[in-house]
Biopython code that builds the backbone (N, CA, C, O; Angstrom):
import numpy as np
from Bio.PDB.StructureBuilder import StructureBuilder

atoms = [
    (1, "MET", "N", (117.642, 104.850, 94.464)),
    (1, "MET", "CA", (118.500, 106.010, 94.243)),
    (1, "MET", "C", (117.680, 107.300, 94.189)),
    (1, "MET", "O", (118.098, 108.315, 94.745)),
    (2, "SER", "N", (116.526, 107.277, 93.531)),
    (2, "SER", "CA", (115.761, 108.507, 93.335)),
    (2, "SER", "C", (114.835, 108.843, 94.497)),
    (2, "SER", "O", (114.438, 109.997, 94.655)),
    (3, "GLY", "N", (114.486, 107.849, 95.312)),
    (3, "GLY", "CA", (113.537, 108.065, 96.399)),
    (3, "GLY", "C", (112.100, 107.826, 95.997)),
    (3, "GLY", "O", (111.193, 107.994, 96.812)),
    (4, "ALA", "N", (111.876, 107.436, 94.750)),
    (4, "ALA", "CA", (110.507, 107.227, 94.264)),
    (4, "ALA", "C", (109.801, 106.109, 95.036)),
    (4, "ALA", "O", (108.613, 106.228, 95.334)),
    (5, "THR", "N", (110.501, 105.043, 95.360)),
    (5, "THR", "CA", (109.880, 103.942, 96.097)),
    (5, "THR", "C", (109.453, 104.413, 97.478)),
    (5, "THR", "O", (108.371, 104.052, 97.940)),
    (6, "ALA", "N", (110.279, 105.210, 98.147)),
    (6, "ALA", "CA", (109.920, 105.750, 99.460)),
    (6, "ALA", "C", (108.663, 106.615, 99.348)),
    (6, "ALA", "O", (107.809, 106.582, 100.234)),
    (7, "LEU", "N", (108.547, 107.374, 98.287)),
    (7, "LEU", "CA", (107.362, 108.207, 98.073)),
    (7, "LEU", "C", (106.120, 107.338, 97.911)),
    (7, "LEU", "O", (105.090, 107.615, 98.525)),
    (8, "TYR", "N", (106.204, 106.290, 97.093)),
    (8, "TYR", "CA", (105.052, 105.417, 96.866)),
    (8, "TYR", "C", (104.600, 104.761, 98.170)),
    (8, "TYR", "O", (103.402, 104.678, 98.439)),
    (9, "ILE", "N", (105.542, 104.299, 98.971)),
    (9, "ILE", "CA", (105.203, 103.667, 100.251)),
    (9, "ILE", "C", (104.620, 104.710, 101.199)),
    (9, "ILE", "O", (103.639, 104.439, 101.893)),
    (10, "SER", "N", (105.209, 105.884, 101.232)),
    (10, "SER", "CA", (104.774, 106.961, 102.113)),
    (10, "SER", "C", (103.318, 107.347, 101.855)),
    (10, "SER", "O", (102.600, 107.686, 102.796)),
    (11, "LYS", "N", (102.881, 107.302, 100.627)),
    (11, "LYS", "CA", (101.510, 107.685, 100.279)),
    (11, "LYS", "C", (100.473, 106.783, 100.945)),
    (11, "LYS", "O", (99.314, 107.174, 101.078)),
    (12, "HIS", "N", (100.868, 105.595, 101.361)),
    (12, "HIS", "CA", (99.948, 104.662, 102.030)),
    (12, "HIS", "C", (99.898, 104.882, 103.540)),
    (12, "HIS", "O", (99.112, 104.239, 104.235)),
    (13, "ARG", "N", (100.730, 105.784, 104.049)),
    (13, "ARG", "CA", (100.752, 106.138, 105.464)),
    (13, "ARG", "C", (100.845, 104.923, 106.400)),
    (13, "ARG", "O", (99.999, 104.758, 107.278)),
    (14, "PRO", "N", (101.863, 104.076, 106.218)),
    (14, "PRO", "CA", (101.979, 102.925, 107.114)),
    (14, "PRO", "C", (102.303, 103.378, 108.541)),
    (14, "PRO", "O", (102.809, 104.479, 108.756)),
    (15, "SER", "N", (102.006, 102.522, 109.496)),
    (15, "SER", "CA", (102.229, 102.884, 110.901)),
    (15, "SER", "C", (103.671, 102.622, 111.338)),
    (15, "SER", "O", (104.009, 102.836, 112.503)),
    (16, "THR", "N", (104.509, 102.171, 110.436)),
    (16, "THR", "CA", (105.904, 101.888, 110.750)),
    (16, "THR", "C", (106.815, 102.935, 110.107)),
    (16, "THR", "O", (106.396, 103.695, 109.235)),
    (17, "LEU", "N", (108.064, 102.955, 110.557)),
    (17, "LEU", "CA", (109.046, 103.858, 109.961)),
    (17, "LEU", "C", (109.377, 103.429, 108.539)),
    (17, "LEU", "O", (109.344, 102.244, 108.205)),
    (18, "ILE", "N", (109.693, 104.406, 107.720)),
    (18, "ILE", "CA", (110.160, 104.160, 106.358)),
    (18, "ILE", "C", (111.553, 104.768, 106.276)),
    (18, "ILE", "O", (111.724, 105.969, 106.488)),
    (19, "PHE", "N", (112.541, 103.949, 105.971)),
    (19, "PHE", "CA", (113.895, 104.456, 105.771)),
    (19, "PHE", "C", (114.127, 104.577, 104.275)),
    (19, "PHE", "O", (114.025, 103.594, 103.541)),
    (20, "GLY", "N", (114.437, 105.779, 103.831)),
    (20, "GLY", "CA", (114.736, 106.014, 102.421)),
    (20, "GLY", "C", (116.241, 106.114, 102.258)),
    (20, "GLY", "O", (116.852, 107.100, 102.671)),
    (21, "LEU", "N", (116.837, 105.100, 101.658)),
    (21, "LEU", "CA", (118.292, 105.052, 101.527)),
    (21, "LEU", "C", (118.715, 105.423, 100.112)),
    (21, "LEU", "O", (118.174, 104.913, 99.131)),
    (22, "SER", "N", (119.685, 106.314, 100.027)),
    (22, "SER", "CA", (120.182, 106.742, 98.719)),
    (22, "SER", "C", (121.543, 107.409, 98.878)),
    (22, "SER", "O", (121.810, 108.029, 99.908)),
    (23, "PRO", "N", (122.407, 107.288, 97.871)),
    (23, "PRO", "CA", (123.670, 108.038, 97.889)),
    (23, "PRO", "C", (123.502, 109.454, 97.317)),
    (23, "PRO", "O", (124.427, 110.264, 97.382)),
    (24, "ASP", "N", (122.323, 109.747, 96.758)),
    (24, "ASP", "CA", (122.067, 111.017, 96.084)),
    (24, "ASP", "C", (121.536, 112.060, 97.074)),
    (24, "ASP", "O", (120.465, 111.881, 97.655)),
    (25, "LYS", "N", (122.283, 113.137, 97.260)),
    (25, "LYS", "CA", (121.900, 114.171, 98.236)),
    (25, "LYS", "C", (120.580, 114.850, 97.877)),
    (25, "LYS", "O", (119.815, 115.212, 98.771)),
    (26, "HIS", "N", (120.302, 115.029, 96.592)),
    (26, "HIS", "CA", (119.031, 115.639, 96.174)),
    (26, "HIS", "C", (117.860, 114.727, 96.512)),
    (26, "HIS", "O", (116.812, 115.190, 96.963)),
    (27, "ALA", "N", (118.041, 113.439, 96.293)),
    (27, "ALA", "CA", (116.983, 112.473, 96.635)),
    (27, "ALA", "C", (116.743, 112.470, 98.142)),
    (27, "ALA", "O", (115.599, 112.396, 98.589)),
    (28, "LEU", "N", (117.812, 112.548, 98.922)),
    (28, "LEU", "CA", (117.673, 112.578, 100.384)),
    (28, "LEU", "C", (116.909, 113.826, 100.829)),
    (28, "LEU", "O", (116.076, 113.754, 101.733)),
    (29, "SER", "N", (117.187, 114.956, 100.205)),
    (29, "SER", "CA", (116.481, 116.194, 100.538)),
    (29, "SER", "C", (114.987, 116.082, 100.224)),
    (29, "SER", "O", (114.149, 116.528, 101.008)),
    (30, "ARG", "N", (114.661, 115.486, 99.079)),
    (30, "ARG", "CA", (113.251, 115.289, 98.721)),
    (30, "ARG", "C", (112.570, 114.343, 99.695)),
    (30, "ARG", "O", (111.449, 114.595, 100.137)),
    (31, "MET", "N", (113.257, 113.241, 100.032)),
    (31, "MET", "CA", (112.661, 112.247, 100.917)),
    (31, "MET", "C", (112.386, 112.814, 102.311)),
    (31, "MET", "O", (111.479, 112.347, 103.000)),
    (32, "ALA", "N", (113.155, 113.807, 102.725)),
    (32, "ALA", "CA", (112.934, 114.427, 104.036)),
    (32, "ALA", "C", (111.559, 115.103, 104.103)),
    (32, "ALA", "O", (111.038, 115.347, 105.192)),
    (33, "LEU", "N", (110.984, 115.401, 102.954)),
    (33, "LEU", "CA", (109.666, 116.044, 102.900)),
    (33, "LEU", "C", (108.523, 115.035, 102.809)),
    (33, "LEU", "O", (107.361, 115.412, 102.962)),
    (34, "TYR", "N", (108.828, 113.766, 102.564)),
    (34, "TYR", "CA", (107.790, 112.746, 102.431)),
    (34, "TYR", "C", (107.274, 112.334, 103.798)),
    (34, "TYR", "O", (108.036, 112.297, 104.765)),
    (35, "TRP", "N", (105.998, 112.026, 103.887)),
    (35, "TRP", "CA", (105.365, 111.611, 105.138)),
    (35, "TRP", "C", (106.018, 110.336, 105.665)),
    (35, "TRP", "O", (106.069, 109.329, 104.960)),
    (36, "GLY", "N", (106.515, 110.375, 106.899)),
    (36, "GLY", "CA", (107.021, 109.182, 107.575)),
    (36, "GLY", "C", (108.344, 108.633, 107.085)),
    (36, "GLY", "O", (108.748, 107.547, 107.500)),
    (37, "VAL", "N", (109.036, 109.361, 106.203)),
    (37, "VAL", "CA", (110.299, 108.851, 105.643)),
    (37, "VAL", "C", (111.478, 109.455, 106.396)),
    (37, "VAL", "O", (111.555, 110.667, 106.597)),
    (38, "TYR", "N", (112.389, 108.586, 106.805)),
    (38, "TYR", "CA", (113.638, 108.983, 107.454)),
    (38, "TYR", "C", (114.749, 108.729, 106.437)),
    (38, "TYR", "O", (115.116, 107.574, 106.217)),
    (39, "PRO", "N", (115.300, 109.788, 105.804)),
    (39, "PRO", "CA", (116.335, 109.592, 104.790)),
    (39, "PRO", "C", (117.682, 109.224, 105.408)),
    (39, "PRO", "O", (118.080, 109.780, 106.432)),
    (40, "VAL", "N", (118.377, 108.279, 104.774)),
    (40, "VAL", "CA", (119.683, 107.821, 105.248)),
    (40, "VAL", "C", (120.635, 107.792, 104.051)),
    (40, "VAL", "O", (120.355, 107.150, 103.039)),
    (41, "GLU", "N", (121.756, 108.489, 104.180)),
    (41, "GLU", "CA", (122.748, 108.507, 103.099)),
    (41, "GLU", "C", (123.513, 107.185, 103.078)),
    (41, "GLU", "O", (123.936, 106.685, 104.120)),
    (42, "THR", "N", (123.681, 106.634, 101.894)),
    (42, "THR", "CA", (124.378, 105.359, 101.722)),
    (42, "THR", "C", (125.508, 105.510, 100.713)),
    (42, "THR", "O", (125.719, 106.574, 100.130)),
    (43, "LYS", "N", (126.209, 104.429, 100.532)),
    (43, "LYS", "CA", (127.243, 104.348, 99.496)),
    (43, "LYS", "C", (126.632, 103.675, 98.267)),
    (43, "LYS", "O", (125.494, 103.208, 98.306)),
    (44, "ILE", "N", (127.387, 103.631, 97.196)),
    (44, "ILE", "CA", (126.983, 102.872, 96.017)),
    (44, "ILE", "C", (127.641, 101.503, 96.130)),
    (44, "ILE", "O", (128.853, 101.409, 96.322)),
    (45, "TYR", "N", (126.854, 100.452, 96.014)),
    (45, "TYR", "CA", (127.357, 99.090, 96.161)),
    (45, "TYR", "C", (127.335, 98.360, 94.818)),
    (45, "TYR", "O", (126.641, 98.760, 93.884)),
    (46, "THR", "N", (128.106, 97.294, 94.750)),
    (46, "THR", "CA", (128.199, 96.538, 93.500)),
    (46, "THR", "C", (127.135, 95.448, 93.383)),
    (46, "THR", "O", (126.866, 94.951, 92.289)),
    (47, "SER", "N", (126.526, 95.076, 94.520)),
    (47, "SER", "CA", (125.480, 94.057, 94.448)),
    (47, "SER", "C", (124.367, 94.384, 95.436)),
    (47, "SER", "O", (124.589, 95.070, 96.434)),
    (48, "ILE", "N", (123.184, 93.893, 95.149)),
    (48, "ILE", "CA", (122.031, 94.137, 96.009)),
    (48, "ILE", "C", (122.215, 93.469, 97.365)),
    (48, "ILE", "O", (121.822, 94.037, 98.384)),
    (49, "ASN", "N", (122.800, 92.283, 97.401)),
    (49, "ASN", "CA", (123.020, 91.584, 98.668)),
    (49, "ASN", "C", (124.010, 92.332, 99.557)),
    (49, "ASN", "O", (123.818, 92.422, 100.769)),
    (50, "GLU", "N", (125.069, 92.868, 98.952)),
    (50, "GLU", "CA", (126.038, 93.659, 99.715)),
    (50, "GLU", "C", (125.351, 94.896, 100.296)),
    (50, "GLU", "O", (125.564, 95.242, 101.458)),
    (51, "MET", "N", (124.532, 95.555, 99.486)),
    (51, "MET", "CA", (123.830, 96.750, 99.934)),
    (51, "MET", "C", (122.927, 96.421, 101.126)),
    (51, "MET", "O", (122.952, 97.131, 102.131)),
    (52, "ILE", "N", (122.146, 95.373, 101.026)),
    (52, "ILE", "CA", (121.222, 95.004, 102.100)),
    (52, "ILE", "C", (121.982, 94.693, 103.381)),
    (52, "ILE", "O", (121.627, 95.194, 104.448)),
    (53, "ASP", "N", (123.016, 93.879, 103.288)),
    (53, "ASP", "CA", (123.790, 93.505, 104.486)),
    (53, "ASP", "C", (124.435, 94.721, 105.149)),
    (53, "ASP", "O", (124.350, 94.884, 106.366)),
    (54, "LYS", "N", (125.074, 95.564, 104.358)),
    (54, "LYS", "CA", (125.778, 96.739, 104.917)),
    (54, "LYS", "C", (124.794, 97.742, 105.512)),
    (54, "LYS", "O", (125.052, 98.310, 106.573)),
    (55, "GLU", "N", (123.680, 97.961, 104.842)),
    (55, "GLU", "CA", (122.731, 98.958, 105.316)),
    (55, "GLU", "C", (121.954, 98.486, 106.539)),
    (55, "GLU", "O", (121.610, 99.302, 107.394)),
    (56, "LYS", "N", (121.672, 97.198, 106.642)),
    (56, "LYS", "CA", (121.061, 96.673, 107.870)),
    (56, "LYS", "C", (122.006, 96.902, 109.043)),
    (56, "LYS", "O", (121.580, 97.332, 110.114)),
    (57, "ASP", "N", (123.296, 96.612, 108.838)),
    (57, "ASP", "CA", (124.292, 96.850, 109.889)),
    (57, "ASP", "C", (124.358, 98.331, 110.269)),
    (57, "ASP", "O", (124.460, 98.670, 111.448)),
    (58, "LEU", "N", (124.299, 99.207, 109.268)),
    (58, "LEU", "CA", (124.348, 100.649, 109.518)),
    (58, "LEU", "C", (123.147, 101.101, 110.346)),
    (58, "LEU", "O", (123.308, 101.872, 111.291)),
    (59, "LEU", "N", (121.953, 100.635, 110.008)),
    (59, "LEU", "CA", (120.749, 101.040, 110.734)),
    (59, "LEU", "C", (120.759, 100.532, 112.178)),
    (59, "LEU", "O", (120.248, 101.202, 113.075)),
    (60, "VAL", "N", (121.338, 99.350, 112.403)),
    (60, "VAL", "CA", (121.478, 98.831, 113.767)),
    (60, "VAL", "C", (122.516, 99.656, 114.519)),
    (60, "VAL", "O", (122.312, 100.011, 115.680)),
    (61, "LYS", "N", (123.635, 99.962, 113.850)),
    (61, "LYS", "CA", (124.706, 100.744, 114.488)),
    (61, "LYS", "C", (124.212, 102.140, 114.883)),
    (61, "LYS", "O", (124.604, 102.671, 115.922)),
    (62, "LYS", "N", (123.346, 102.731, 114.045)),
    (62, "LYS", "CA", (122.788, 104.055, 114.348)),
    (62, "LYS", "C", (121.618, 103.967, 115.337)),
    (62, "LYS", "O", (121.006, 104.980, 115.677)),
    (63, "LYS", "N", (121.319, 102.750, 115.791)),
    (63, "LYS", "CA", (120.232, 102.488, 116.747)),
    (63, "LYS", "C", (118.863, 102.881, 116.198)),
    (63, "LYS", "O", (117.972, 103.278, 116.949)),
    (64, "LEU", "N", (118.709, 102.766, 114.875)),
    (64, "LEU", "CA", (117.416, 102.994, 114.250)),
    (64, "LEU", "C", (116.617, 101.690, 114.181)),
    (64, "LEU", "O", (115.388, 101.701, 114.109)),
    (65, "LEU", "N", (117.334, 100.580, 114.203)),
    (65, "LEU", "CA", (116.737, 99.243, 114.240)),
    (65, "LEU", "C", (117.451, 98.438, 115.315)),
    (65, "LEU", "O", (118.574, 98.762, 115.701)),
    (66, "SER", "N", (116.796, 97.391, 115.794)),
    (66, "SER", "CA", (117.387, 96.515, 116.803)),
    (66, "SER", "C", (117.390, 95.080, 116.314)),
    (66, "SER", "O", (116.584, 94.697, 115.466)),
    (67, "LYS", "N", (118.303, 94.292, 116.856)),
    (67, "LYS", "CA", (118.323, 92.866, 116.549)),
    (67, "LYS", "C", (116.956, 92.292, 116.902)),
    (67, "LYS", "O", (116.405, 92.591, 117.961)),
    (68, "GLY", "N", (116.414, 91.471, 116.014)),
    (68, "GLY", "CA", (115.104, 90.870, 116.227)),
    (68, "GLY", "C", (113.977, 91.617, 115.526)),
    (68, "GLY", "O", (112.863, 91.102, 115.437)),
    (69, "ASP", "N", (114.246, 92.830, 115.025)),
    (69, "ASP", "CA", (113.216, 93.575, 114.299)),
    (69, "ASP", "C", (112.913, 92.886, 112.971)),
    (69, "ASP", "O", (113.800, 92.331, 112.324)),
    (70, "LYS", "N", (111.655, 92.934, 112.585)),
    (70, "LYS", "CA", (111.245, 92.455, 111.267)),
    (70, "LYS", "C", (111.243, 93.657, 110.333)),
    (70, "LYS", "O", (110.751, 94.730, 110.683)),
    (71, "ILE", "N", (111.800, 93.463, 109.141)),
    (71, "ILE", "CA", (111.859, 94.561, 108.173)),
    (71, "ILE", "C", (111.393, 94.079, 106.806)),
    (71, "ILE", "O", (111.494, 92.898, 106.475)),
    (72, "VAL", "N", (110.885, 95.012, 106.030)),
    (72, "VAL", "CA", (110.533, 94.745, 104.643)),
    (72, "VAL", "C", (111.432, 95.635, 103.794)),
    (72, "VAL", "O", (111.453, 96.855, 103.960)),
    (73, "ILE", "N", (112.159, 95.021, 102.898)),
    (73, "ILE", "CA", (113.090, 95.743, 102.027)),
    (73, "ILE", "C", (112.452, 95.840, 100.650)),
    (73, "ILE", "O", (112.080, 94.828, 100.055)),
    (74, "VAL", "N", (112.331, 97.053, 100.152)),
    (74, "VAL", "CA", (111.821, 97.287, 98.801)),
    (74, "VAL", "C", (112.912, 98.051, 98.083)),
    (74, "VAL", "O", (113.311, 99.134, 98.512)),
    (75, "SER", "N", (113.391, 97.488, 96.992)),
    (75, "SER", "CA", (114.519, 98.106, 96.309)),
    (75, "SER", "C", (114.415, 97.878, 94.813)),
    (75, "SER", "O", (113.739, 96.960, 94.348)),
    (76, "GLY", "N", (115.089, 98.721, 94.085)),
    (76, "GLY", "CA", (115.163, 98.561, 92.643)),
    (76, "GLY", "C", (116.568, 98.173, 92.226)),
    (76, "GLY", "O", (117.548, 98.713, 92.740)),
    (77, "THR", "N", (116.665, 97.253, 91.312)),
    (77, "THR", "CA", (117.966, 96.918, 90.743)),
    (77, "THR", "C", (118.125, 97.608, 89.397)),
    (77, "THR", "O", (119.172, 97.517, 88.756)),
    (78, "ASN", "N", (117.079, 98.294, 88.983)),
    (78, "ASN", "CA", (117.047, 99.012, 87.721)),
    (78, "ASN", "C", (117.019, 100.503, 88.042)),
    (78, "ASN", "O", (116.197, 100.925, 88.854)),
    (79, "PRO", "N", (117.887, 101.320, 87.435)),
    (79, "PRO", "CA", (117.910, 102.751, 87.764)),
    (79, "PRO", "C", (116.707, 103.544, 87.250)),
    (79, "PRO", "O", (116.640, 104.754, 87.471)),
    (80, "THR", "N", (115.768, 102.903, 86.579)),
    (80, "THR", "CA", (114.590, 103.589, 86.076)),
    (80, "THR", "C", (113.675, 103.977, 87.233)),
    (80, "THR", "O", (113.358, 103.124, 88.062)),
    (81, "PRO", "N", (113.235, 105.243, 87.321)),
    (81, "PRO", "CA", (112.309, 105.615, 88.393)),
    (81, "PRO", "C", (111.070, 104.728, 88.368)),
    (81, "PRO", "O", (110.492, 104.467, 87.313)),
    (82, "GLY", "N", (110.675, 104.271, 89.555)),
    (82, "GLY", "CA", (109.530, 103.374, 89.652)),
    (82, "GLY", "C", (109.881, 101.955, 89.283)),
    (82, "GLY", "O", (108.997, 101.115, 89.115)),
    (83, "GLY", "N", (111.171, 101.678, 89.156)),
    (83, "GLY", "CA", (111.617, 100.363, 88.727)),
    (83, "GLY", "C", (111.961, 99.426, 89.864)),
    (83, "GLY", "O", (112.867, 98.605, 89.724)),
    (84, "SER", "N", (111.269, 99.523, 90.982)),
    (84, "SER", "CA", (111.545, 98.629, 92.114)),
    (84, "SER", "C", (111.247, 97.201, 91.712)),
    (84, "SER", "O", (110.169, 96.891, 91.205)),
    (85, "SER", "N", (112.213, 96.345, 91.946)),
    (85, "SER", "CA", (112.052, 94.958, 91.484)),
    (85, "SER", "C", (112.361, 93.929, 92.581)),
    (85, "SER", "O", (112.470, 92.735, 92.301)),
    (86, "LEU", "N", (112.501, 94.390, 93.819)),
    (86, "LEU", "CA", (112.821, 93.472, 94.903)),
    (86, "LEU", "C", (111.978, 93.811, 96.120)),
    (86, "LEU", "O", (111.945, 94.959, 96.565)),
    (87, "ILE", "N", (111.304, 92.812, 96.651)),
    (87, "ILE", "CA", (110.624, 92.921, 97.946)),
    (87, "ILE", "C", (111.096, 91.746, 98.752)),
    (87, "ILE", "O", (110.982, 90.601, 98.317)),
    (88, "ARG", "N", (111.632, 92.021, 99.939)),
    (88, "ARG", "CA", (112.180, 90.952, 100.779)),
    (88, "ARG", "C", (111.803, 91.203, 102.226)),
    (88, "ARG", "O", (111.985, 92.311, 102.729)),
    (89, "ILE", "N", (111.285, 90.200, 102.894)),
    (89, "ILE", "CA", (110.972, 90.287, 104.312)),
    (89, "ILE", "C", (112.127, 89.639, 105.042)),
    (89, "ILE", "O", (112.540, 88.529, 104.710)),
    (90, "ASP", "N", (112.649, 90.339, 106.043)),
    (90, "ASP", "CA", (113.865, 89.887, 106.712)),
    (90, "ASP", "C", (113.752, 90.091, 108.217)),
    (90, "ASP", "O", (112.946, 90.894, 108.687)),
    (91, "LEU", "N", (114.549, 89.374, 108.949)),
    (91, "LEU", "CA", (114.633, 89.496, 110.393)),
    (91, "LEU", "C", (116.063, 89.869, 110.726)),
    (91, "LEU", "O", (117.002, 89.234, 110.246)),
    (92, "LEU", "N", (116.233, 90.892, 111.543)),
    (92, "LEU", "CA", (117.592, 91.313, 111.902)),
    (92, "LEU", "C", (118.177, 90.386, 112.938)),
    (92, "LEU", "O", (119.315, 90.578, 113.366)),
]
sb = StructureBuilder()
sb.init_structure("model")
sb.init_model(0)
sb.init_chain("A")
sb.init_seg("    ")
for serial, (resi, resn, name, xyz) in enumerate(atoms, 1):
    if name == "N":
        sb.init_residue(resn, " ", resi, " ")
    sb.init_atom(name, np.array(xyz, "f"), 0.0, 1.0, " ", f" {name:<3s}", serial, name[0])
structure = sb.get_structure()
C-alpha cells in the first residue's frame, strides 16, 4: 500500500521491471520517482490470493507481462511500512 517494498527493491537496481501496485494515489506518485518502478493503481482486495490473481490478469491485459513470464511477488499482509511478509515466485 505504501510503496515501501518497491523502494527497497528499487535500491538494488535489478535488471528487470518493478511494478509497484497500490490503491493509494500518493504512494503511486512517490513510486513514479523510484528507480525502475512502474506504478500501477489497484483496488483493495479481501485476500492476498485474490489480489495476486486479479493483478496478474491486469498486468497481462495491459500488455505489461506475457503468458509464460516468470515473476516474483513481494507483498505485505500487514499494513505496517516495511512489513512485507510474502515472497512468491510464479509463472504466468
